[in-house]
C-alpha positions in Angstrom: -4.7 -27.2 6.4 -1.5 -25.1 6.3 -2.6 -23.7 2.9 -5.9 -22.4 4.3 -4.1 -21.0 7.4 -1.6 -19.1 5.2 -4.5 -17.6 3.3 -6.4 -16.6 6.4 -3.4 -14.4 7.6 -4.0 -12.0 4.6 -0.2 -11.3 4.6 1.0 -13.2 1.6 4.3 -15.1 2.0 7.0 -13.4 0.0 10.8 -13.8 -0.3 12.8 -12.0 2.3 14.8 -8.9 1.5 18.6 -9.4 1.8 18.8 -6.3 3.9 16.5 -7.7 6.5 17.7 -11.1 7.8 15.1 -11.1 10.6 11.4 -11.0 9.7 11.2 -7.8 7.5 8.7 -5.0 8.1 7.5 -5.7 4.6 6.2 -9.1 5.6 4.1 -7.7 8.4 0.4 -7.3 8.0 -0.6 -3.8 7.0 -2.2 -2.9 10.4 1.0 -3.9 12.2 3.1 -1.8 9.9 1.0 1.2 10.7 1.8 0.9 14.4 5.4 -0.1 14.2 8.1 2.2 15.6 11.5 2.2 14.0 14.4 3.4 16.2 17.5 4.1 14.2 19.7 7.1 13.5 22.5 8.1 11.3 24.8 11.1 11.3 24.3 14.3 9.5 26.5 17.2 8.4 27.5 19.9 10.8 26.3 23.4 10.2 27.4 26.6 11.9 25.8 29.9 12.8 27.4 33.3 13.7 24.2 35.0 14.9 24.5 36.1 18.6 22.3 34.1 20.9 21.6 31.7 18.0 20.4 28.1 18.1 23.0 25.7 19.5 25.2 23.6 17.3 23.9 20.5 19.2 20.3 21.3 18.3 21.3 21.6 14.6 23.0 18.2 14.7 20.0 16.6 16.4 17.7 18.0 13.7 19.7 16.2 11.0 20.7 13.1 12.9 17.3 11.4 12.8 17.7 9.7 9.4 16.8 6.1 8.8 18.5 4.2 6.0 18.3 0.5 5.3 21.6 0.7 3.6 23.5 1.9 6.7 21.2 0.2 9.2 20.4 -3.4 8.2 18.5 -3.9 11.5 15.7 -1.5 10.6 13.4 -4.3 9.7 14.2 -6.2 12.8 13.6 -3.2 15.0 10.3 -2.6 13.2 9.3 -6.2 13.8 10.0 -5.9 17.5 8.5 -2.5 18.3 4.7 -1.9 18.1 2.5 0.8 19.7 -1.2 1.0 20.0 -3.1 3.0 17.4 -3.9 6.5 18.5 -7.3 7.0 19.9 -9.8 8.3 17.4 -7.6 7.5 14.4 -9.8 4.9 12.9 -12.0 6.0 10.0 -15.8 5.9 10.5 -16.3 3.6 7.5 -14.6 1.7 4.7 -12.1 3.7 2.5 -10.6 3.1 -0.9 -7.0 3.3 -2.0 -8.0 5.6 -4.9 -9.3 8.1 -2.3 -6.1 8.4 -0.3 -5.5 12.1 0.5 -3.4 14.2 -1.9 -0.9 15.6 0.6 0.7 19.0 0.2 4.4 18.9 -0.8 7.3 20.9 0.7 6.8 23.9 -1.6 3.2 24.4 -0.8 3.8 24.0 2.9 6.6 26.5 2.9 4.5 29.0 1.0 1.7 28.6 3.6 4.1 28.9 6.5 5.7 32.2 5.1 2.2 33.6 4.7 1.2 32.6 8.2 4.3 34.3 9.7 3.8 37.4 7.6 0.1 37.9 8.6 0.7 37.6 12.4 -0.8 40.9 13.8 1.5 43.2 16.0 1.2 42.5 19.7 -0.6 44.9 22.0 2.3 45.4 24.3 2.7 49.2 24.9 5.7 51.2 26.0 8.5 48.6 26.0 9.9 48.4 22.5 12.2 45.5 23.4 9.3 43.4 24.8 7.0 44.1 21.9 9.7 43.2 19.4 10.6 40.0 21.2 7.0 38.9 21.5 6.2 39.7 17.9 9.3 37.7 16.7 8.4 34.7 18.9 4.8 34.7 17.6 5.9 34.9 14.0 8.3 32.0 14.6 5.5 30.0 16.3 3.1 30.6 13.4 5.8 29.6 10.9 6.7 26.4 12.8 3.1 25.4 13.3 2.2 26.0 9.7 4.9 23.4 8.8 4.5 20.8 11.6 0.7 20.6 12.1 -0.2 19.7 8.5 2.6 17.1 8.5 1.2 15.6 11.6 -2.3 15.5 10.1 -0.9 14.0 6.9 0.4 10.9 8.8 -2.8 10.7 10.9 -5.0 10.7 7.8 -2.8 8.2 6.0 -2.8 5.7 8.9 -6.6 6.1 9.4 -7.3 5.6 5.7 -5.2 2.4 5.4 -6.8 0.9 8.6 -10.2 1.3 7.1 -9.5 -0.4 3.7 -11.7 -3.3 2.7 -9.7 -6.6 2.9 -8.9 -7.0 -0.8 -7.6 -3.5 -1.1 -5.6 -4.0 2.1 -4.0 -7.1 0.5 -3.2 -5.1 -2.6 -1.5 -2.4 -0.4 0.5 -5.1 1.3 1.7 -6.6 -2.0 2.5 -3.2 -3.4 4.5 -2.2 -0.3 6.3 -5.5 -0.3 7.3 -5.0 -3.9 8.7 -1.5 -3.1 11.0 -3.0 -0.4 12.2 -5.8 -2.7 13.2 -3.1 -5.2 15.3 -1.3 -2.7 12.7 1.0 -1.1 12.0 1.5 2.6 9.4 -0.5 4.6 6.3 1.4 5.4 7.3 1.6 9.1 10.5 3.4 8.1 8.7 5.8 5.7 6.4 6.8 8.6 9.3 7.1 10.9 11.2 9.4 8.5 8.1 11.5 8.1 7.6 11.9 11.8 11.2 12.6 12.5 11.1 15.4 10.0 8.2 16.9 11.9 9.9 16.5 15.2 13.1 18.2 13.9 11.0 21.2 12.7 9.2 21.5 16.0 12.4 21.2 18.0 14.2 23.7 16.0 11.2 26.1 16.1 10.9 25.9 19.9 14.6 26.8 20.3 14.3 29.7 17.9 11.2 30.9 19.7 13.1 30.8 23.0 16.0 32.8 21.6 13.7 35.5 20.1 11.6 35.7 23.3 14.7 36.4 25.4 16.3 38.9 23.1 17.9 41.8 24.9 17.0 44.5 22.4 14.6 45.1 19.5 17.5 44.7 17.0 18.5 41.4 18.6 14.8 40.2 18.4 14.7 41.1 14.7 17.9 39.3 14.1 16.7 36.3 16.0 13.5 36.3 13.9 15.4 36.3 10.7 17.8 33.7 11.9 15.1 31.5 13.3 12.9 31.5 10.2 16.0 30.7 8.1 17.0 27.9 10.5 13.5 26.3 10.7 13.2 26.4 6.9 16.7 25.0 6.4 15.8 22.0 8.7 12.5 21.5 7.0 14.2 21.4 3.6 17.0 19.2 4.9 14.4 16.7 6.2 11.9 17.1 3.3 12.8 13.6 2.0 10.7 12.2 4.8 7.7 14.1 3.5 8.3 13.1 -0.1 8.6 9.5 0.8 5.1 9.4 2.3 3.7 11.4 -0.6 5.2 9.0 -3.1 4.0 6.0 -1.2 0.5 7.5 -1.1 0.6 8.2 -4.9 1.7 4.7 -5.6 -1.2 3.2 -3.6 -3.6 5.7 -5.1 -2.8 4.7 -8.6 -3.5 1.0 -8.1 -6.3 -0.3 -10.3 -9.7 -0.3 -8.8 -11.8 -3.4 -8.2 -15.4 -3.3 -7.0 -14.8 -5.1 -3.7 -18.6 -5.3 -2.9 -19.7 -6.7 -6.3 -19.7 -10.4 -7.1 -16.8 -11.6 -9.2 -16.1 -14.8 -11.1 -12.4 -15.4 -10.5 -10.6 -17.4 -13.2 -7.9 -19.4 -11.5 -5.3 -21.8 -13.0 -1.7 -22.2 -13.9 0.1 -19.9 -16.4 -0.8 -20.0 -20.1 -4.0 -22.1 -19.8 -6.3 -19.8 -21.6 -7.9 -17.7 -18.8 -7.5 -14.4 -20.6 -9.1 -15.7 -23.8 -12.2 -16.8 -21.8 -12.5 -13.4 -20.2 -12.4 -11.7 -23.6 -14.9 -14.2 -25.1 -17.5 -14.0 -22.3 -17.4 -10.5 -20.9 -19.2 -7.5 -22.4 -17.1 -4.8 -24.1 -13.3 -4.8 -24.1 -11.9 -6.0 -20.8 -9.5 -3.6 -19.1 -6.0 -4.8 -18.3 -4.9 -3.6 -14.9 -1.2 -3.4 -14.2 0.1 -3.9 -10.6 3.6 -2.9 -9.6 4.3 -6.3 -8.0 3.5 -8.3 -11.1 5.1 -8.4 -14.6 1.7 -9.1 -16.2 -1.7 -7.4 -16.0 -4.9 -8.4 -14.3 -7.7 -8.5 -16.9 -11.0 -7.4 -15.5 -14.2 -7.6 -17.5 -17.9 -7.1 -16.8 -20.8 -9.3 -17.7 -24.2 -7.6 -18.0 -25.3 -4.0 -18.4 -24.0 -1.3 -16.0 -26.4 -1.0 -13.0 -28.2 -4.2 -13.8 -28.8 -6.4 -10.7 -27.3 -9.5 -12.5 -24.1 -7.7 -13.5 -20.9 -9.1 -12.2 -17.1 -8.9 -12.7 -15.0 -11.5 -14.5 -11.4 -11.5 -13.4 -8.4 -13.2 -15.0 -5.7 -13.7 -12.4 -2.0 -14.4 -12.5 -1.1 -18.1 -12.7 -0.7 -20.2 -9.6 2.3 -22.6 -9.6 2.6 -26.0 -8.0 4.9 -25.4 -5.1 4.9 -25.0 -1.3 2.6 -22.3 0.1 5.5 -20.4 1.7 7.3 -20.1 -1.7 4.4 -18.3 -3.4 5.1 -14.9 -4.9 3.1 -11.7 -5.1 1.4 -12.7 -8.4 0.0 -15.8 -6.8 -0.8 -13.8 -3.7 -3.0 -11.6 -5.8 -4.9 -14.6 -7.2 -5.5 -16.1 -3.8 -6.4 -12.8 -2.2 -9.1 -12.3 -4.9 -10.7 -15.7 -4.1 -10.4 -15.2 -0.3 -11.3 -11.5 0.1 -13.8 -10.8 -2.6 -17.4 -12.1 -2.9 -16.3 -14.7 -5.4 -17.1 -17.8 -7.4 -14.1 -19.8 -8.7 -13.7 -20.9 -12.4 -10.7 -23.2 -12.4 -9.3 -23.3 -15.9 -7.2 -26.2 -17.1 -5.4 -26.8 -20.4 -5.0 -30.6 -20.4 -3.7 -30.7 -24.0 0.0 -30.6 -22.9 0.7 -27.5 -25.1 1.1 -24.8 -22.5 4.7 -25.7 -21.3 6.4 -27.9 -18.8 5.8 -25.5 -16.0 2.0 -26.0 -16.5 2.0 -29.7 -17.3 -1.4 -31.4 -17.1 -0.6 -33.5 -14.0 0.6 -30.4 -12.2 -2.5 -28.5 -13.1 -4.6 -31.2 -11.5 -2.6 -31.1 -8.3 -2.9 -27.3 -8.1 -6.7 -27.8 -8.7 -6.9 -30.2 -5.7 -4.9 -27.8 -3.5 -7.0 -24.8 -4.2 -10.3 -26.7 -4.1 -9.3 -28.0 -0.6 -8.7 -24.5 0.6 -12.1 -23.2 -0.6 -14.5 -26.2 -0.4 -17.7 -24.1 -0.1 -17.0 -21.5 -2.8 -19.2 -21.9 -5.9 -16.9 -23.8 -8.2 -16.7 -24.7 -11.9 -14.0 -26.7 -13.6 -13.3 -25.7 -17.2 -11.1 -27.5 -19.7 -9.9 -24.9 -22.2 -8.6 -25.7 -25.7 -11.1 -28.5 -25.9 -10.6 -28.7 -29.6 -7.2 -30.4 -28.8 -7.0 -34.0 -27.5 -5.9 -34.8 -24.0 -2.2 -35.0 -23.4 -0.4 -38.3 -23.9 -0.8 -40.4 -20.8 -3.9 -38.6 -19.6 -7.2 -40.5 -19.6 -10.8 -39.2 -19.6 -11.2 -40.4 -16.0 -8.4 -38.1 -14.9 -10.5 -35.1 -15.7 -12.5 -33.9 -12.7 -16.2 -34.9 -12.9 -18.5 -32.1 -14.2 -15.7 -30.3 -16.1 -17.0 -28.1 -18.9 -15.1 -28.5 -22.2 -14.6 -25.1 -23.8 -12.9 -24.0 -27.0 -12.8 -20.3 -27.6 -11.1 -21.0 -30.9 -14.2 -23.0 -32.2 -16.8 -21.2 -30.1 -17.6 -24.5 -28.4 -19.6 -24.1 -25.1 -18.7 -20.5 -24.7 -22.4 -19.5 -24.2 -22.8 -22.4 -21.8 -19.8 -21.3 -19.8 -21.3 -17.8 -19.6 -24.6 -19.2 -18.4 -22.8 -21.4 -15.8 -20.9 -18.4 -14.5 -24.0 -16.3 -14.2 -25.7 -19.0 -12.2 -22.7 -19.5 -9.9 -22.3 -15.7 -9.3 -26.0 -15.4 -8.4 -25.3 -17.6 -5.4 -22.5 -15.2 -4.2 -23.9 -12.6 -1.8 -22.6 -9.1 -2.6 -21.2 -8.5 0.8 -18.0 -8.1 2.6 -16.5 -11.6 2.7 -15.7 -13.3 5.9 -13.1 -16.0 6.6 -12.0 -18.2 3.7 -14.5 -20.9 2.9 
């Protein structure tokens, strides 16, 4: 019961980060991470200005003070876990999205180029007669155009990123979760902190721009307005560049997610499940058409082999997936590799091919008795999934101490080495997959 409940949560149980003693943001479901607010600051360097009527020193310090760092703030994860806000109205996408289609956001250089152009192309104001007022108004408008050209696209970046992740199909959402978790375990920031850094950068630019606009608008002479414009543009750009890491963090996160291998989430898939080194990949190679592709994920040290059976576009075509091994251990100790396997069974329109090597030749970690226990555990979690038991390396005898009656009834003996029952296995899988509706899967069954 606890095993199925753990699967239904979608968020795969992973080891906690040492920097986050309370429930880390990385362990939160993706939808929760997108609405989490992180409140943490760290000090920045002081900067000075000699321009008359310039932006206040306090404003400059504020613009650089909003930095989040898990190294200096171990409670970032705890704050993220406690604070949540509702999703902005209208932010949800109209339909399902894909990680591969995440927007390609503009970087700091492109944004600055666009901002300079926006400021340079502001037409002169129509104020007549008063040179000071005209100069002050023109300076303020140029500063407003420059600030908006930096801050508005950044705001739209985060809005598009959040909406895109919310609309992911379940399996891709699980992939995103596992990938984001792996980044945290390797010393990166949780998604909530990345989004917070990104938004604080935008706020710093807006705040600095507003103060610069106010200085320019209240200039006492045309010369002072011109100086305020020059000073304000330099100050806003300086703040933007000082905070640009917040922008780059989100861009790099989006790039990492965009590069994840693509699985057809609405096409039937026969998922090969079993403990490590039991011969799953050999079966994929022997039964799928063409050369199976090996997809590498950042949270696993091994690839996920994905093959296809049948001609492209044919109605009986399906995917054949070799997944990372599942070990015999408590559910809350499962790692990201095992999480990928269980997510594939739960969240894709799948049939399960449970592969066992009962010859005793695949190592102590995958001892035959342990394989049978894992088989019982996973079968109990998915009692209504189309299921086929396969004994690989059937050209070898059963391990010592294992009798024929210990093998689950109906198990198909297969030897890729000898070619035994390979065609029969392919026929069984095709028949099983034909009973899997190609639709978005519901709760685990």
